[in-house]
N, C-alpha and C positions, 0 to 999 in steps of 0.2 A: 691655881688659876682656871683650872680643869672646869674649878665652879662660878668662876663671871662667866667663863663662856655657856655653860648649859644657864644661867641663869640671864648674861644680856643676847647671847647672840643661835639660843635657842637651838645650842648643838644638846644631842642625847651627853649620858654620861663620859660614854668610851667612848668618846664621836677625839675627845683631842688626844684621851690618852694612846687612843692607837697613834697618834702622827710620827711623823718621823722625827726625832731631834730638831732637823735645821726647821723642817714645818712647824716645829711646837714654839720655836725663837719666833718666825718671823710671829705666828699671832699671839705670842706674850707683847712681843714691839706694837701691835698694834691693838691688844688693849690696853697697852697702860699707853698708850696714846691718845686712845680714848675716854681714859678716865681721865686725863690731865684736862684735855675738851671739854666735860660734864666738867668740870670743877672748876674751870674758866667761865661757861656759859652759869653756876651759879655765883661767884661772886658777880659779872653781872646784874645778873640781875634782881641782887641783894643791895649793889651799889644806887639804882635806877630805882629802890622801891625803897631806899634810905637806912638797908636794916644794914 
């Protein structure tokens, strides 16, 4: 999960690792929701273009 925050949120590598466990839990939940949202948008785009 720390790589996803680095890749998509431009967090420095140890920024996620240094969070408390409670904050990591929240960050993971938000990242999972963002990934679901992106997947849904991709499906909508494919449907719109007949893919």
